[in-house]
N, CA, C and O atoms as a GROMACS GRO file, in nm:
protein
  328
    1MET      N    1  -0.236  -0.426  -1.315
    1MET     CA    2  -0.239  -0.302  -1.238
    1MET      C    3  -0.187  -0.188  -1.327
    1MET      O    4  -0.081  -0.199  -1.388
    2VAL      N    5  -0.263  -0.079  -1.332
    2VAL     CA    6  -0.222   0.038  -1.409
    2VAL      C    7  -0.128   0.122  -1.324
    2VAL      O    8  -0.158   0.153  -1.209
    3LYS      N    9  -0.015   0.158  -1.381
    3LYS     CA   10   0.082   0.240  -1.309
    3LYS      C   11   0.067   0.382  -1.359
    3LYS      O   12   0.070   0.407  -1.480
    4ARG      N   13   0.051   0.477  -1.266
    4ARG     CA   14   0.031   0.615  -1.304
    4ARG      C   15   0.084   0.709  -1.198
    4ARG      O   16   0.096   0.671  -1.081
    5SER      N   17   0.115   0.828  -1.238
    5SER     CA   18   0.156   0.933  -1.145
    5SER      C   19   0.033   0.999  -1.087
    5SER      O   20  -0.078   0.983  -1.139
    6ASP      N   21   0.051   1.072  -0.978
    6ASP     CA   22  -0.061   1.141  -0.915
    6ASP      C   23  -0.102   1.266  -0.991
    6ASP      O   24  -0.219   1.305  -0.989
    7ALA      N   25  -0.007   1.329  -1.060
    7ALA     CA   26  -0.039   1.448  -1.141
    7ALA      C   27   0.053   1.451  -1.262
    7ALA      O   28   0.171   1.418  -1.254
    8ILE      N   29  -0.005   1.492  -1.373
    8ILE     CA   30   0.070   1.509  -1.497
    8ILE      C   31   0.042   1.650  -1.547
    8ILE      O   32  -0.073   1.689  -1.563
    9ILE      N   33   0.147   1.726  -1.572
    9ILE     CA   34   0.135   1.863  -1.622
    9ILE      C   35   0.186   1.864  -1.766
    9ILE      O   36   0.298   1.821  -1.793
   10HIS      N   37   0.104   1.912  -1.857
   10HIS     CA   38   0.141   1.921  -1.999
   10HIS      C   39   0.187   2.062  -2.031
   10HIS      O   40   0.140   2.159  -1.972
   11ASP      N   41   0.280   2.074  -2.126
   11ASP     CA   42   0.319   2.207  -2.173
   11ASP      C   43   0.216   2.254  -2.276
   11ASP      O   44   0.119   2.184  -2.304
   12ARG      N   45   0.237   2.371  -2.330
   12ARG     CA   46   0.140   2.430  -2.423
   12ARG      C   47   0.129   2.354  -2.555
   12ARG      O   48   0.031   2.370  -2.628
   13GLU      N   49   0.227   2.271  -2.585
   13GLU     CA   50   0.222   2.189  -2.706
   13GLU      C   51   0.159   2.053  -2.680
   13GLU      O   52   0.140   1.974  -2.773
   14GLY      N   53   0.128   2.025  -2.555
   14GLY     CA   54   0.065   1.898  -2.521
   14GLY      C   55   0.162   1.790  -2.476
   14GLY      O   56   0.121   1.680  -2.442
   15ASP      N   57   0.292   1.821  -2.476
   15ASP     CA   58   0.391   1.725  -2.427
   15ASP      C   59   0.389   1.722  -2.274
   15ASP      O   60   0.352   1.820  -2.210
   16ILE      N   61   0.429   1.609  -2.218
   16ILE     CA   62   0.430   1.599  -2.072
   16ILE      C   63   0.552   1.673  -2.018
   16ILE      O   64   0.667   1.637  -2.045
   17PHE      N   65   0.524   1.777  -1.942
   17PHE     CA   66   0.627   1.864  -1.885
   17PHE      C   67   0.673   1.813  -1.749
   17PHE      O   68   0.793   1.812  -1.721
   18LEU      N   69   0.577   1.770  -1.664
   18LEU     CA   70   0.608   1.734  -1.527
   18LEU      C   71   0.519   1.618  -1.483
   18LEU      O   72   0.397   1.622  -1.500
   19ALA      N   73   0.580   1.515  -1.426
   19ALA     CA   74   0.507   1.405  -1.363
   19ALA      C   75   0.532   1.414  -1.213
   19ALA      O   76   0.646   1.429  -1.169
   20VAL      N   77   0.425   1.406  -1.135
   20VAL     CA   78   0.435   1.426  -0.990
   20VAL      C   79   0.385   1.302  -0.916
   20VAL      O   80   0.281   1.246  -0.951
   21GLU      N   81   0.459   1.262  -0.816
   21GLU     CA   82   0.419   1.154  -0.726
   21GLU      C   83   0.403   1.215  -0.587
   21GLU      O   84   0.497   1.274  -0.533
   22CYS      N   85   0.284   1.201  -0.528
   22CYS     CA   86   0.253   1.256  -0.397
   22CYS      C   87   0.242   1.144  -0.295
   22CYS      O   88   0.168   1.047  -0.315
   23LYS      N   89   0.314   1.157  -0.188
   23LYS     CA   90   0.309   1.060  -0.079
   23LYS      C   91   0.243   1.125   0.043
   23LYS      O   92   0.231   1.247   0.050
   24SER      N   93   0.201   1.044   0.137
   24SER     CA   94   0.146   1.092   0.262
   24SER      C   95   0.254   1.168   0.341
   24SER      O   96   0.373   1.140   0.328
   25MET      N   97   0.209   1.264   0.422
   25MET     CA   98   0.304   1.337   0.508
   25MET      C   99   0.374   1.243   0.606
   25MET      O  100   0.480   1.275   0.658
   26LYS      N  101   0.314   1.129   0.630
   26LYS     CA  102   0.372   1.030   0.723
   26LYS      C  103   0.483   0.948   0.657
   26LYS      O  104   0.558   0.878   0.724
   27VAL      N  105   0.492   0.956   0.525
   27VAL     CA  106   0.589   0.876   0.450
   27VAL      C  107   0.716   0.957   0.429
   27VAL      O  108   0.714   1.068   0.376
   28GLN      N  109   0.828   0.900   0.472
   28GLN     CA  110   0.956   0.963   0.446
   28GLN      C  111   0.996   0.933   0.302
   28GLN      O  112   0.994   0.817   0.260
   29LEU      N  113   1.033   1.036   0.227
   29LEU     CA  114   1.072   1.016   0.089
   29LEU      C  115   1.202   0.938   0.082
   29LEU      O  116   1.294   0.959   0.162
   30SER      N  117   1.209   0.848  -0.014
   30SER     CA  118   1.325   0.760  -0.023
   30SER      C  119   1.357   0.730  -0.168
   30SER      O  120   1.285   0.772  -0.260
   31GLN      N  121   1.464   0.660  -0.187
   31GLN     CA  122   1.500   0.616  -0.323
   31GLN      C  123   1.392   0.525  -0.379
   31GLN      O  124   1.366   0.527  -0.500
   32LYS      N  125   1.328   0.447  -0.293
   32LYS     CA  126   1.220   0.359  -0.338
   32LYS      C  127   1.104   0.441  -0.397
   32LYS      O  128   1.045   0.403  -0.497
   33SER      N  129   1.074   0.554  -0.334
   33SER     CA  130   0.968   0.644  -0.384
   33SER      C  131   1.006   0.700  -0.521
   33SER      O  132   0.923   0.706  -0.611
   34MET      N  133   1.131   0.742  -0.534
   34MET     CA  134   1.177   0.796  -0.662
   34MET      C  135   1.182   0.687  -0.769
   34MET      O  136   1.152   0.713  -0.885
   35ASP      N  137   1.219   0.567  -0.729
   35ASP     CA  138   1.220   0.455  -0.824
   35ASP      C  139   1.079   0.428  -0.876
   35ASP      O  140   1.061   0.397  -0.994
   36GLN      N  141   0.979   0.439  -0.788
   36GLN     CA  142   0.840   0.419  -0.829
   36GLN      C  143   0.802   0.522  -0.936
   36GLN      O  144   0.744   0.487  -1.038
   37LEU      N  145   0.836   0.649  -0.911
   37LEU     CA  146   0.806   0.754  -1.009
   37LEU      C  147   0.883   0.730  -1.139
   37LEU      O  148   0.829   0.755  -1.247
   38SER      N  149   1.004   0.683  -1.130
   38SER     CA  150   1.085   0.655  -1.250
   38SER      C  151   1.022   0.544  -1.335
   38SER      O  152   1.025   0.550  -1.458
   39VAL      N  153   0.966   0.444  -1.269
   39VAL     CA  154   0.897   0.337  -1.342
   39VAL      C  155   0.778   0.395  -1.417
   39VAL      O  156   0.759   0.364  -1.535
   40TYR      N  157   0.698   0.478  -1.352
   40TYR     CA  158   0.585   0.542  -1.418
   40TYR      C  159   0.633   0.626  -1.536
   40TYR      O  160   0.570   0.629  -1.641
   41ASN      N  161   0.744   0.693  -1.516
   41ASN     CA  162   0.794   0.785  -1.619
   41ASN      C  163   0.849   0.713  -1.741
   41ASN      O  164   0.869   0.777  -1.845
   42GLN      N  165   0.875   0.586  -1.734
   42GLN     CA  166   0.918   0.513  -1.854
   42GLN      C  167   0.812   0.523  -1.962
   42GLN      O  168   0.844   0.520  -2.081
   43HIS      N  169   0.687   0.535  -1.922
   43HIS     CA  170   0.578   0.553  -2.018
   43HIS      C  171   0.563   0.700  -2.057
   43HIS      O  172   0.544   0.731  -2.175
   44TYR      N  173   0.571   0.791  -1.959
   44TYR     CA  174   0.546   0.933  -1.984
   44TYR      C  175   0.661   1.005  -2.054
   44TYR      O  176   0.638   1.084  -2.146
   45ARG      N  177   0.782   0.977  -2.010
   45ARG     CA  178   0.901   1.049  -2.058
   45ARG      C  179   0.886   1.200  -2.037
   45ARG      O  180   0.908   1.280  -2.128
   46ALA      N  181   0.847   1.237  -1.916
   46ALA     CA  182   0.830   1.377  -1.878
   46ALA      C  183   0.964   1.449  -1.877
   46ALA      O  184   1.068   1.388  -1.852
   47ALA      N  185   0.961   1.578  -1.904
   47ALA     CA  186   1.083   1.659  -1.898
   47ALA      C  187   1.134   1.672  -1.755
   47ALA      O  188   1.255   1.680  -1.732
   48TYR      N  189   1.040   1.672  -1.658
   48TYR     CA  190   1.075   1.687  -1.517
   48TYR      C  191   0.993   1.589  -1.434
   48TYR      O  192   0.882   1.552  -1.472
   49LEU      N  193   1.049   1.548  -1.320
   49LEU     CA  194   0.979   1.464  -1.224
   49LEU      C  195   0.979   1.536  -1.090
   49LEU      O  196   1.077   1.602  -1.054
   50ALA      N  197   0.869   1.523  -1.015
   50ALA     CA  198   0.863   1.580  -0.881
   50ALA      C  199   0.807   1.475  -0.785
   50ALA      O  200   0.713   1.403  -0.818
   51LEU      N  201   0.867   1.469  -0.669
   51LEU     CA  202   0.826   1.376  -0.564
   51LEU      C  203   0.804   1.459  -0.438
   51LEU      O  204   0.893   1.534  -0.398
   52THR      N  205   0.688   1.444  -0.374
   52THR     CA  206   0.661   1.523  -0.253
   52THR      C  207   0.580   1.443  -0.152
   52THR      O  208   0.505   1.352  -0.187
   53ASN      N  209   0.597   1.479  -0.026
   53ASN     CA  210   0.512   1.428   0.081
   53ASN      C  211   0.442   1.546   0.150
   53ASN      O  212   0.387   1.530   0.259
   54GLY      N  213   0.444   1.661   0.088
   54GLY     CA  214   0.384   1.781   0.146
   54GLY      C  215   0.479   1.858   0.234
   54GLY      O  216   0.458   1.977   0.259
   55LEU      N  217   0.582   1.792   0.283
   55LEU     CA  218   0.682   1.857   0.367
   55LEU      C  219   0.812   1.878   0.292
   55LEU      O  220   0.883   1.977   0.313
   56GLN      N  221   0.843   1.786   0.206
   56GLN     CA  222   0.964   1.791   0.125
   56GLN      C  223   0.923   1.777  -0.022
   56GLN      O  224   0.822   1.714  -0.054
   57VAL      N  225   1.004   1.836  -0.110
   57VAL     CA  226   0.982   1.823  -0.254
   57VAL      C  227   1.117   1.800  -0.320
   57VAL      O  228   1.213   1.873  -0.294
   58TYR      N  229   1.124   1.701  -0.405
   58TYR     CA  230   1.241   1.677  -0.488
   58TYR      C  231   1.198   1.691  -0.634
   58TYR      O  232   1.098   1.633  -0.675
   59VAL      N  233   1.274   1.767  -0.710
   59VAL     CA  234   1.245   1.787  -0.851
   59VAL      C  235   1.368   1.748  -0.931
   59VAL      O  236   1.479   1.791  -0.898
   60CYS      N  237   1.350   1.668  -1.034
   60CYS     CA  238   1.460   1.624  -1.120
   60CYS      C  239   1.433   1.665  -1.264
   60CYS      O  240   1.320   1.655  -1.313
   61LYS      N  241   1.536   1.711  -1.331
   61LYS     CA  242   1.530   1.736  -1.475
   61LYS      C  243   1.584   1.612  -1.544
   61LYS      O  244   1.694   1.566  -1.514
   62MET      N  245   1.507   1.559  -1.636
   62MET     CA  246   1.547   1.437  -1.705
   62MET      C  247   1.632   1.469  -1.827
   62MET      O  248   1.605   1.564  -1.900
   63ASP      N  249   1.735   1.388  -1.848
   63ASP     CA  250   1.819   1.398  -1.968
   63ASP      C  251   1.819   1.259  -2.032
   63ASP      O  252   1.899   1.172  -1.999
   64TYR      N  253   1.726   1.242  -2.126
   64TYR     CA  254   1.709   1.111  -2.188
   64TYR      C  255   1.822   1.075  -2.282
   64TYR      O  256   1.854   0.957  -2.299
   65GLN      N  257   1.883   1.173  -2.343
   65GLN     CA  258   1.993   1.146  -2.436
   65GLN      C  259   2.111   1.083  -2.363
   65GLN      O  260   2.173   0.990  -2.414
   66ASN      N  261   2.143   1.136  -2.244
   66ASN     CA  262   2.256   1.084  -2.167
   66ASN      C  263   2.214   0.986  -2.058
   66ASN      O  264   2.298   0.936  -1.982
   67LYS      N  265   2.082   0.957  -2.051
   67LYS     CA  266   2.028   0.861  -1.954
   67LYS      C  267   2.064   0.899  -1.810
   67LYS      O  268   2.107   0.816  -1.731
   68THR      N  269   2.045   1.029  -1.778
   68THR     CA  270   2.073   1.080  -1.645
   68THR      C  271   1.960   1.173  -1.602
   68THR      O  272   1.870   1.206  -1.679
   69SER      N  273   1.967   1.213  -1.477
   69SER     CA  274   1.876   1.316  -1.426
   69SER      C  275   1.955   1.405  -1.332
   69SER      O  276   2.056   1.365  -1.275
   70VAL      N  277   1.906   1.528  -1.317
   70VAL     CA  278   1.973   1.627  -1.232
   70VAL      C  279   1.874   1.674  -1.128
   70VAL      O  280   1.765   1.719  -1.162
   71LEU      N  281   1.911   1.665  -1.001
   71LEU     CA  282   1.829   1.714  -0.893
   71LEU      C  283   1.833   1.866  -0.894
   71LEU      O  284   1.941   1.926  -0.896
   72MET      N  285   1.716   1.930  -0.894
   72MET     CA  286   1.708   2.075  -0.902
   72MET      C  287   1.674   2.133  -0.765
   72MET      O  288   1.621   2.063  -0.678
   73ASP      N  289   1.706   2.259  -0.745
   73ASP     CA  290   1.676   2.323  -0.617
   73ASP      C  291   1.542   2.397  -0.616
   73ASP      O  292   1.504   2.455  -0.515
   74ARG      N  293   1.470   2.394  -0.731
   74ARG     CA  294   1.339   2.457  -0.740
   74ARG      C  295   1.264   2.402  -0.860
   74ARG      O  296   1.321   2.332  -0.944
   75PHE      N  297   1.137   2.433  -0.867
   75PHE     CA  298   1.059   2.392  -0.982
   75PHE      C  299   1.105   2.468  -1.107
   75PHE      O  300   1.146   2.583  -1.097
   76PRO      N  301   1.098   2.404  -1.222
   76PRO     CA  302   1.139   2.471  -1.347
   76PRO      C  303   1.036   2.577  -1.388
   76PRO      O  304   0.918   2.569  -1.352
   77LYS      N  305   1.083   2.674  -1.463
   77LYS     CA  306   0.991   2.772  -1.520
   77LYS      C  307   0.911   2.705  -1.630
   77LYS      O  308   0.964   2.624  -1.707
   78PHE      N  309   0.786   2.739  -1.636
   78PHE     CA  310   0.697   2.684  -1.738
   78PHE      C  311   0.693   2.783  -1.854
   78PHE      O  312   0.617   2.880  -1.851
   79LEU      N  313   0.774   2.758  -1.955
   79LEU     CA  314   0.788   2.851  -2.067
   79LEU      C  315   0.736   2.789  -2.195
   79LEU      O  316   0.736   2.667  -2.212
   80HIS      N  317   0.691   2.875  -2.282
   80HIS     CA  318   0.649   2.833  -2.415
   80HIS      C  319   0.773   2.796  -2.497
   80HIS      O  320   0.871   2.871  -2.497
   81LYS      N  321   0.770   2.683  -2.566
   81LYS     CA  322   0.887   2.636  -2.642
   81LYS      C  323   0.920   2.726  -2.760
   81LYS      O  324   1.037   2.744  -2.793
   82GLY      N  325   0.818   2.783  -2.823
   82GLY     CA  326   0.840   2.859  -2.946
   82GLY      C  327   0.874   2.996  -2.921
   82GLY      O  328   0.895   3.073  -3.015
   0.00000   0.00000   0.00000
């Protein structure tokens, strides 16, 4: 079985900026949903992760050096690195 996110957003350099997992509006978002996205992200190593059911959105900034993530209160700005 191929594991993939529902949407992948690349930055202007082609790196994966955001991986998104979309659930049905009938699905309550849970740690299990975020764990699923985290498994997919082991391959992508996106800078940010987003999980939504259309009613709620959770966005996390990944910190691979410290092996942590930070829950954000909004989507990150999409800026050019250079």
